[in-house]
KEKE-3310 file (N, C-alpha, C; in steps of 0.2 Angstrom, whole numbers, plus 5000, padded with zeros to 4 digits):
npx = (5582:5590:5589:5577:5563:5562:5546:5535:5526:5512:5505:5493:5485:5483:5491:5504:5506:5515:5512:5503:5514:5523:5515:5512:5522:5534:5543:5550:5545:5553:5549:5543:5536:5523:5511:5496:5487:5471:5463:5450:5450:5438:5430:5430:5420:5426:5424:5433:5440:5455:5462:5455:5461:5474:5474:5468:5456:5441:5439:5441:5453:5449:5451:5445:5441:5441:5431:5436:5452:5463:5460:5468:5477:5486:5501:5513:5526:5532:5545:5543:5548:5542:5538:5532:5520:5514:5511:5504:5491:5485:5481:5473:5456:5441:5435:5445:5457:5472:5481:5489:5498:5504:5510:5510:5526:5531:5534:5530:5518:5511:5495:5481:5465:5447:5440:5430:5434)
npy = (5560:5567:5578:5577:5577:5557:5550:5535:5524:5516:5505:5494:5493:5499:5508:5501:5496:5496:5501:5515:5520:5524:5533:5542:5546:5545:5536:5518:5513:5505:5493:5486:5472:5471:5475:5480:5480:5472:5480:5475:5472:5481:5482:5498:5507:5517:5534:5545:5549:5552:5545:5533:5528:5530:5520:5507:5499:5502:5500:5501:5493:5496:5499:5494:5496:5483:5471:5460:5456:5448:5450:5455:5466:5463:5470:5484:5494:5509:5520:5538:5554:5570:5576:5566:5561:5572:5569:5559:5559:5569:5559:5549:5548:5556:5546:5541:5544:5549:5544:5539:5527:5510:5497:5480:5475:5485:5498:5515:5522:5532:5529:5527:5525:5521:5536:5540:5535)
npz = (5371:5381:5394:5397:5409:5408:5403:5412:5404:5406:5392:5388:5373:5360:5359:5360:5348:5332:5321:5326:5337:5327:5320:5331:5340:5331:5331:5336:5351:5364:5375:5391:5399:5409:5421:5425:5442:5449:5437:5423:5405:5395:5378:5368:5357:5345:5340:5334:5316:5317:5324:5323:5310:5313:5321:5313:5317:5324:5336:5352:5367:5384:5401:5416:5434:5441:5453:5458:5464:5462:5447:5432:5421:5406:5399:5394:5398:5394:5390:5387:5382:5388:5376:5369:5376:5378:5366:5367:5373:5366:5357:5363:5366:5372:5380:5390:5402:5409:5424:5437:5441:5452:5445:5442:5445:5453:5449:5445:5435:5421:5414:5403:5409:5412:5408:5417:5430)
capx = (5577:5593:5590:5570:5563:5558:5538:5534:5519:5510:5500:5488:5481:5484:5500:5508:5507:5519:5508:5504:5518:5526:5510:5513:5533:5540:5551:5544:5544:5556:5544:5544:5531:5521:5504:5489:5483:5467:5457:5450:5449:5433:5432:5423:5421:5429:5422:5437:5443:5460:5462:5454:5467:5481:5476:5466:5451:5437:5436:5448:5452:5450:5453:5441:5443:5439:5430:5442:5459:5466:5461:5477:5479:5494:5503:5519:5528:5538:5548:5545:5547:5536:5533:5528:5518:5507:5504:5499:5485:5480:5478:5468:5450:5438:5435:5451:5458:5480:5481:5497:5496:5506:5510:5512:5533:5529:5534:5524:5518:5505:5493:5475:5460:5441:5438:5422:5435)
capy = (5560:5570:5585:5580:5567:5552:5546:5528:5522:5508:5504:5489:5493:5501:5512:5496:5495:5501:5509:5516:5524:5530:5540:5548:5546:5545:5531:5512:5511:5497:5490:5476:5467:5471:5471:5481:5474:5475:5480:5472:5474:5478:5487:5502:5510:5526:5538:5550:5547:5553:5539:5525:5528:5527:5512:5503:5501:5507:5494:5498:5491:5501:5497:5495:5494:5477:5470:5454:5459:5443:5452:5462:5468:5463:5477:5484:5500:5512:5524:5544:5561:5576:5577:5562:5560:5576:5567:5551:5563:5570:5552:5546:5553:5556:5540:5540:5548:5548:5542:5539:5520:5506:5490:5472:5477:5490:5503:5521:5523:5535:5524:5527:5521:5526:5546:5541:5530)
capz = (5379:5385:5397:5399:5412:5405:5411:5412:5402:5402:5387:5386:5369:5353:5359:5359:5338:5328:5316:5332:5338:5322:5318:5336:5341:5325:5332:5340:5359:5367:5379:5395:5400:5415:5423:5430:5444:5452:5431:5419:5400:5391:5373:5367:5350:5344:5331:5331:5313:5314:5331:5319:5303:5315:5322:5308:5321:5327:5342:5355:5373:5389:5408:5421:5438:5443:5461:5459:5464:5457:5440:5432:5413:5408:5393:5392:5399:5388:5392:5383:5383:5390:5368:5369:5382:5376:5359:5367:5376:5363:5354:5367:5366:5382:5385:5391:5408:5410:5427:5438:5445:5453:5441:5447:5444:5458:5445:5444:5429:5418:5411:5401:5412:5408:5411:5423:5434)
cpx = (5583:5591:5582:5572:5558:5553:5539:5526:5518:5502:5497:5484:5484:5492:5504:5509:5513:5520:5507:5509:5522:5522:5511:5518:5537:5545:5545:5549:5549:5553:5547:5538:5528:5513:5501:5484:5475:5462:5456:5448:5440:5434:5425:5424:5422:5426:5426:5440:5450:5465:5460:5458:5472:5482:5473:5458:5447:5436:5442:5448:5451:5448:5445:5443:5437:5436:5431:5450:5462:5466:5467:5476:5486:5494:5512:5519:5534:5540:5548:5544:5542:5533:5530:5521:5510:5506:5500:5493:5482:5478:5472:5463:5446:5437:5440:5452:5466:5478:5488:5494:5504:5507:5513:5519:5534:5532:5529:5524:5511:5501:5485:5468:5453:5441:5434:5426:5437)
cpy = (5567:5578:5583:5573:5562:5550:5538:5527:5516:5509:5495:5488:5495:5506:5507:5495:5498:5506:5515:5524:5526:5536:5545:5551:5549:5541:5526:5515:5506:5497:5487:5475:5468:5471:5476:5478:5479:5480:5475:5474:5475:5483:5492:5504:5518:5531:5543:5546:5547:5546:5532:5527:5526:5519:5507:5501:5506:5505:5496:5497:5496:5497:5502:5494:5486:5474:5464:5458:5454:5445:5458:5461:5469:5469:5479:5491:5502:5519:5530:5549:5565:5575:5573:5559:5564:5573:5561:5554:5565:5567:5549:5552:5554:5552:5537:5545:5546:5547:5540:5532:5517:5500:5484:5475:5479:5497:5509:5522:5526:5527:5527:5523:5526:5532:5544:5536:5534)
cpz = (5384:5387:5399:5405:5408:5409:5407:5408:5400:5397:5388:5381:5362:5353:5360:5351:5337:5326:5319:5332:5333:5318:5324:5338:5336:5326:5337:5345:5358:5374:5384:5396:5407:5416:5426:5435:5445:5447:5428:5413:5400:5386:5372:5360:5352:5340:5331:5323:5311:5318:5325:5313:5306:5316:5320:5312:5325:5335:5346:5363:5379:5395:5413:5427:5440:5451:5460:5462:5464:5449:5439:5423:5412:5398:5394:5393:5395:5392:5389:5384:5385:5382:5368:5371:5383:5371:5360:5372:5373:5357:5359:5368:5373:5382:5390:5396:5409:5419:5429:5441:5448:5448:5445:5448:5451:5452:5442:5438:5426:5413:5410:5404:5410:5412:5416:5427:5440)
residu = (MET:ALA:GLY:GLN:VAL:PRO:HIS:GLN:LEU:PHE:SER:TYR:GLY:THR:LEU:GLN:SER:PRO:GLN:VAL:GLN:LEU:ALA:ARG:PHE:GLY:ARG:LEU:LEU:GLN:GLY:ARG:GLN:ASP:ALA:LEU:PRO:GLY:PHE:ARG:LEU:THR:MET:ILE:GLN:ILE:THR:ASP:PRO:GLU:VAL:ILE:ALA:ALA:SER:GLY:THR:ASP:ARG:HIS:PRO:LEU:VAL:ILE:ALA:SER:PRO:ASP:PRO:ALA:ASP:ALA:VAL:ALA:GLY:SER:VAL:PHE:GLU:ILE:THR:ASP:GLU:GLU:LEU:ALA:SER:ALA:ASP:ALA:TYR:GLU:VAL:ASP:ASP:TYR:ALA:ARG:SER:GLU:VAL:ALA:LEU:ALA:SER:GLY:THR:ARG:ALA:TRP:VAL:TYR:LEU:ALA:ALA:GLN:ALA)
# end
């Protein structure tokens, strides 16, 4: 990643999967555990055949804002390149929108939230 500004990406779903990482980034990512406070998990059905093929499932998690401030979603933070961030954007279907958030650790990271959020 020399010469590039690394991005922090928080994943709570399929981007944590080794098979998805290899398909999207051509490598396995090294992550650390963190959490996204003020959100909770729900599941949605994906119809994009390429995303289903990469993840092995049509059921994907999606985080939505929670009315309970004690709620938090566990996941992993990965350091990725500009190209890898663009690849992650291409992987995520229209139900998701990339947003910058503050994680429980204080780390600022990109995350894919519900598009209507």
